[in-house]
C-alpha positions as CSV (number, residue, x, y, z in Angstrom):
1,M,76.1,94.0,78.2
2,N,74.7,92.5,75.0
3,Y,76.0,92.6,71.5
4,N,74.0,95.7,70.4
5,D,75.0,97.7,73.4
6,K,78.7,96.9,72.8
7,L,78.4,97.7,69.1
8,W,76.8,101.1,69.9
9,K,79.5,102.0,72.5
10,V,82.3,101.0,70.1
11,K,80.7,103.0,67.2
12,Q,80.4,106.0,69.4
13,F,84.0,105.7,70.5
14,V,85.2,105.4,66.9
15,E,83.2,108.4,65.8
16,E,84.6,110.5,68.7
17,N,88.2,109.4,68.6
18,F,89.1,108.6,65.0
19,D,89.2,110.9,62.0
20,D,91.9,109.1,60.1
21,P,90.9,105.8,58.4
22,T,94.5,104.5,58.5
23,E,94.6,105.0,62.3
24,L,91.3,103.1,62.7
25,V,92.5,100.2,60.5
26,V,95.7,99.9,62.5
27,A,93.7,100.1,65.8
28,L,91.4,97.4,64.7
29,G,94.3,95.3,63.4
30,L,92.7,94.9,59.9
31,S,94.6,93.7,56.8
32,V,93.9,93.8,53.1
33,E,92.6,90.2,53.3
34,D,90.2,91.3,56.1
35,F,88.7,94.0,53.9
36,I,88.3,91.5,51.0
37,L,86.5,89.0,53.3
38,L,84.4,91.6,55.2
39,L,83.4,93.9,52.4
40,P,82.8,92.0,49.2
41,D,79.7,94.1,48.2
42,V,81.7,97.3,48.5
43,L,84.5,95.8,46.3
44,V,82.0,94.8,43.6
45,A,80.2,98.2,43.8
46,N,83.5,99.9,43.1
47,Y,84.5,97.7,40.2
48,E,84.6,100.5,37.7
49,K,87.2,102.4,39.8
50,F,89.7,99.6,39.2
51,F,88.7,98.3,35.7
52,T,87.4,100.0,32.6
53,N,85.3,98.5,29.8
54,E,88.6,98.2,27.8
55,D,89.9,95.7,30.5
56,E,87.0,93.3,29.9
57,E,87.5,90.6,27.4
58,D,85.5,90.9,24.2
59,T,83.8,87.5,23.8
60,S,81.5,88.6,20.9
61,D,83.6,86.7,18.4
62,L,83.6,83.5,20.5
63,I,79.9,82.9,20.0
64,G,80.1,82.1,16.3
65,E,79.8,83.9,13.0
66,P,76.8,86.1,12.3
67,W,74.2,84.5,10.0
68,E,74.8,87.2,7.4
69,N,78.2,85.7,6.7
70,E,76.8,82.3,5.7
71,E,77.7,82.7,2.0
72,E,81.2,84.0,2.8
73,N,81.8,81.0,5.1
74,G,80.6,78.5,2.4
75,Y,77.5,77.3,4.3
């Protein structure tokens, strides 16, 4: 049996026998580290669920003073 045949059979088995994600995770022996390694695109796609715009550092003042303030800055 080749890879694709095995994958199809396991997918069918999972669909028919697991309705609780926690049970499936336990059955597969997955850890949090496994999810991080296996699903980086999913983690990035859900970024906004974990962080808000308020959590992001405001770097606008790190670039330099706006040119309108040249007189105030003594340039």
